[in-house]
mmCIF file of the C-alpha atoms, coordinates in Angstrom:
data_MODEL
# 
_entry.id   MODEL 
# 
loop_
_atom_site.group_PDB 
_atom_site.id 
_atom_site.type_symbol 
_atom_site.label_atom_id 
_atom_site.label_alt_id 
_atom_site.label_comp_id 
_atom_site.label_asym_id 
_atom_site.label_entity_id 
_atom_site.label_seq_id 
_atom_site.pdbx_PDB_ins_code 
_atom_site.Cartn_x 
_atom_site.Cartn_y 
_atom_site.Cartn_z 
_atom_site.occupancy 
_atom_site.B_iso_or_equiv 
_atom_site.pdbx_formal_charge 
_atom_site.auth_seq_id 
_atom_site.auth_comp_id 
_atom_site.auth_asym_id 
_atom_site.auth_atom_id 
_atom_site.pdbx_PDB_model_num 
ATOM 1  C CA . MET A 1 1  ? 59.662 -58.238 -6.068  1.00 0.00 ? 1  MET A CA 1 
ATOM 2  C CA . LYS A 1 2  ? 58.750 -55.275 -3.880  1.00 0.00 ? 2  LYS A CA 1 
ATOM 3  C CA . ASN A 1 3  ? 57.006 -55.729 -0.535  1.00 0.00 ? 3  ASN A CA 1 
ATOM 4  C CA . ILE A 1 4  ? 54.130 -53.475 0.503   1.00 0.00 ? 4  ILE A CA 1 
ATOM 5  C CA . THR A 1 5  ? 52.201 -53.084 3.745   1.00 0.00 ? 5  THR A CA 1 
ATOM 6  C CA . LEU A 1 6  ? 48.425 -52.786 3.770   1.00 0.00 ? 6  LEU A CA 1 
ATOM 7  C CA . SER A 1 7  ? 45.890 -52.085 6.472   1.00 0.00 ? 7  SER A CA 1 
ATOM 8  C CA . ALA A 1 8  ? 42.490 -53.775 6.492   1.00 0.00 ? 8  ALA A CA 1 
ATOM 9  C CA . ASP A 1 9  ? 39.762 -54.842 8.864   1.00 0.00 ? 9  ASP A CA 1 
ATOM 10 C CA . GLU A 1 10 ? 40.781 -57.989 10.770  1.00 0.00 ? 10 GLU A CA 1 
ATOM 11 C CA . ALA A 1 11 ? 37.548 -59.829 9.985   1.00 0.00 ? 11 ALA A CA 1 
ATOM 12 C CA . MET A 1 12 ? 37.953 -59.033 6.296   1.00 0.00 ? 12 MET A CA 1 
ATOM 13 C CA . ILE A 1 13 ? 41.494 -60.402 6.335   1.00 0.00 ? 13 ILE A CA 1 
ATOM 14 C CA . GLU A 1 14 ? 40.294 -63.637 7.951   1.00 0.00 ? 14 GLU A CA 1 
ATOM 15 C CA . GLN A 1 15 ? 37.530 -64.016 5.375   1.00 0.00 ? 15 GLN A CA 1 
ATOM 16 C CA . ALA A 1 16 ? 40.058 -63.458 2.592   1.00 0.00 ? 16 ALA A CA 1 
ATOM 17 C CA . ARG A 1 17 ? 42.412 -66.028 4.114   1.00 0.00 ? 17 ARG A CA 1 
ATOM 18 C CA . GLU A 1 18 ? 39.577 -68.550 4.260   1.00 0.00 ? 18 GLU A CA 1 
ATOM 19 C CA . THR A 1 19 ? 38.796 -67.861 0.615   1.00 0.00 ? 19 THR A CA 1 
ATOM 20 C CA . ALA A 1 20 ? 42.452 -68.416 -0.226  1.00 0.00 ? 20 ALA A CA 1 
ATOM 21 C CA . ARG A 1 21 ? 42.452 -71.708 1.695   1.00 0.00 ? 21 ARG A CA 1 
ATOM 22 C CA . THR A 1 22 ? 39.393 -72.963 -0.168  1.00 0.00 ? 22 THR A CA 1 
ATOM 23 C CA . GLN A 1 23 ? 41.134 -72.082 -3.442  1.00 0.00 ? 23 GLN A CA 1 
ATOM 24 C CA . LYS A 1 24 ? 44.312 -73.842 -2.244  1.00 0.00 ? 24 LYS A CA 1 
ATOM 25 C CA . THR A 1 25 ? 46.394 -70.710 -2.524  1.00 0.00 ? 25 THR A CA 1 
ATOM 26 C CA . THR A 1 26 ? 47.648 -67.919 -0.292  1.00 0.00 ? 26 THR A CA 1 
ATOM 27 C CA . LEU A 1 27 ? 46.243 -64.521 0.499   1.00 0.00 ? 27 LEU A CA 1 
ATOM 28 C CA . ASN A 1 28 ? 49.436 -63.091 -0.948  1.00 0.00 ? 28 ASN A CA 1 
ATOM 29 C CA . GLN A 1 29 ? 48.834 -64.898 -4.272  1.00 0.00 ? 29 GLN A CA 1 
ATOM 30 C CA . LEU A 1 30 ? 45.196 -63.776 -4.383  1.00 0.00 ? 30 LEU A CA 1 
ATOM 31 C CA . PHE A 1 31 ? 46.358 -60.208 -3.884  1.00 0.00 ? 31 PHE A CA 1 
ATOM 32 C CA . ARG A 1 32 ? 48.983 -60.551 -6.637  1.00 0.00 ? 32 ARG A CA 1 
ATOM 33 C CA . ASN A 1 33 ? 46.312 -61.904 -9.008  1.00 0.00 ? 33 ASN A CA 1 
ATOM 34 C CA . TRP A 1 34 ? 43.982 -59.007 -8.157  1.00 0.00 ? 34 TRP A CA 1 
ATOM 35 C CA . LEU A 1 35 ? 46.778 -56.464 -8.574  1.00 0.00 ? 35 LEU A CA 1 
ATOM 36 C CA . SER A 1 36 ? 47.743 -57.941 -11.946 1.00 0.00 ? 36 SER A CA 1 
ATOM 37 C CA . GLU A 1 37 ? 44.155 -57.723 -13.166 1.00 0.00 ? 37 GLU A CA 1 
ATOM 38 C CA . LEU A 1 38 ? 43.804 -54.188 -11.877 1.00 0.00 ? 38 LEU A CA 1 
ATOM 39 C CA . ALA A 1 39 ? 47.007 -53.132 -13.625 1.00 0.00 ? 39 ALA A CA 1 
ATOM 40 C CA . GLY A 1 40 ? 45.840 -54.694 -16.918 1.00 0.00 ? 40 GLY A CA 1 
ATOM 41 C CA . ARG A 1 41 ? 42.460 -52.944 -17.010 1.00 0.00 ? 41 ARG A CA 1 
ATOM 42 C CA . ARG A 1 42 ? 43.757 -49.731 -18.542 1.00 0.00 ? 42 ARG A CA 1 
ATOM 43 C CA . GLU A 1 43 ? 45.367 -51.601 -21.430 1.00 0.00 ? 43 GLU A CA 1 
ATOM 44 C CA . ARG A 1 44 ? 42.205 -53.663 -22.036 1.00 0.00 ? 44 ARG A CA 1 
ATOM 45 C CA . ASP A 1 45 ? 40.081 -50.516 -21.918 1.00 0.00 ? 45 ASP A CA 1 
ATOM 46 C CA . GLN A 1 46 ? 42.374 -48.845 -24.448 1.00 0.00 ? 46 GLN A CA 1 
ATOM 47 C CA . GLN A 1 47 ? 42.266 -51.896 -26.729 1.00 0.00 ? 47 GLN A CA 1 
ATOM 48 C CA . LEU A 1 48 ? 38.471 -51.970 -26.549 1.00 0.00 ? 48 LEU A CA 1 
ATOM 49 C CA . ALA A 1 49 ? 38.262 -48.257 -27.351 1.00 0.00 ? 49 ALA A CA 1 
ATOM 50 C CA . LEU A 1 50 ? 40.512 -48.767 -30.397 1.00 0.00 ? 50 LEU A CA 1 
ATOM 51 C CA . LEU A 1 51 ? 38.366 -51.675 -31.574 1.00 0.00 ? 51 LEU A CA 1 
ATOM 52 C CA . MET A 1 52 ? 35.174 -49.664 -31.174 1.00 0.00 ? 52 MET A CA 1 
ATOM 53 C CA . ASP A 1 53 ? 36.736 -46.811 -33.162 1.00 0.00 ? 53 ASP A CA 1 
ATOM 54 C CA . ARG A 1 54 ? 37.703 -49.241 -35.939 1.00 0.00 ? 54 ARG A CA 1 
ATOM 55 C CA . LEU A 1 55 ? 34.157 -50.640 -36.002 1.00 0.00 ? 55 LEU A CA 1 
ATOM 56 C CA . ASP A 1 56 ? 32.467 -47.248 -35.968 1.00 0.00 ? 56 ASP A CA 1 
ATOM 57 C CA . TYR A 1 57 ? 31.553 -47.591 -39.659 1.00 0.00 ? 57 TYR A CA 1 
ATOM 58 C CA . VAL A 1 58 ? 29.387 -50.676 -38.961 1.00 0.00 ? 58 VAL A CA 1 
ATOM 59 C CA . LYS A 1 59 ? 25.677 -49.901 -38.927 1.00 0.00 ? 59 LYS A CA 1 
ATOM 60 C CA . SER A 1 60 ? 23.399 -52.531 -37.427 1.00 0.00 ? 60 SER A CA 1 
ATOM 61 C CA . GLY A 1 61 ? 20.209 -51.360 -39.096 1.00 0.00 ? 61 GLY A CA 1 
ATOM 62 C CA . GLY A 1 62 ? 18.558 -51.392 -35.666 1.00 0.00 ? 62 GLY A CA 1 
ATOM 63 C CA . PRO A 1 63 ? 17.023 -50.764 -33.253 1.00 0.00 ? 63 PRO A CA 1 
ATOM 64 C CA . PHE A 1 64 ? 15.715 -54.274 -32.791 1.00 0.00 ? 64 PHE A CA 1 
ATOM 65 C CA . ASN A 1 65 ? 13.232 -55.729 -30.382 1.00 0.00 ? 65 ASN A CA 1 
ATOM 66 C CA . ARG A 1 66 ? 12.930 -59.289 -29.157 1.00 0.00 ? 66 ARG A CA 1 
ATOM 67 C CA . GLU A 1 67 ? 10.356 -60.285 -31.778 1.00 0.00 ? 67 GLU A CA 1 
ATOM 68 C CA . ASP A 1 68 ? 12.565 -59.009 -34.599 1.00 0.00 ? 68 ASP A CA 1 
ATOM 69 C CA . ARG A 1 69 ? 15.374 -61.302 -33.470 1.00 0.00 ? 69 ARG A CA 1 
ATOM 70 C CA . ARG A 1 70 ? 13.245 -64.429 -32.929 1.00 0.00 ? 70 ARG A CA 1 
ATOM 71 C CA . PRO A 1 71 ? 13.437 -66.837 -35.888 1.00 0.00 ? 71 PRO A CA 1 
ATOM 72 C CA . ALA A 1 72 ? 10.074 -67.604 -37.500 1.00 0.00 ? 72 ALA A CA 1 
ATOM 73 C CA . CYS A 1 73 ? 10.661 -71.347 -37.060 1.00 0.00 ? 73 CYS A CA 1 
ATOM 74 C CA . LEU A 1 74 ? 10.496 -70.874 -33.279 1.00 0.00 ? 74 LEU A CA 1 
ATOM 75 C CA . ASP A 1 75 ? 7.181  -69.053 -33.612 1.00 0.00 ? 75 ASP A CA 1 
ATOM 76 C CA . ARG A 1 76 ? 5.767  -71.925 -35.692 1.00 0.00 ? 76 ARG A CA 1 
ATOM 77 C CA . ARG A 1 77 ? 7.049  -74.513 -33.200 1.00 0.00 ? 77 ARG A CA 1 
ATOM 78 C CA . ALA A 1 78 ? 5.589  -72.651 -30.242 1.00 0.00 ? 78 ALA A CA 1 
ATOM 79 C CA . ALA A 1 79 ? 2.242  -72.427 -32.029 1.00 0.00 ? 79 ALA A CA 1 
ATOM 80 C CA . SER A 1 80 ? 2.240  -76.150 -32.788 1.00 0.00 ? 80 SER A CA 1 
ATOM 81 C CA . LEU A 1 81 ? 3.040  -77.017 -29.157 1.00 0.00 ? 81 LEU A CA 1 
ATOM 82 C CA . SER A 1 82 ? 0.167  -74.919 -27.840 1.00 0.00 ? 82 SER A CA 1 
ATOM 83 C CA . ASP A 1 83 ? -2.400 -76.755 -30.045 1.00 0.00 ? 83 ASP A CA 1 
# 
């Protein structure tokens, strides 16, 4: 594992350390988790783009508004409750 040196505001570092303590971990581990997520974003973005390309043929028939999506049974129930 490679070591790196970072510079940050002292108050920010203390806040991050406190967050790590409340999560029962270390600032180092929080940083590793963040770095891992950051590194994985590009791959997730690429996978999402591929999925959207594969689903491009799907047509929703929309646009829809809230009333179009509300089941009629809910409208009847709401009407009966207001009586």
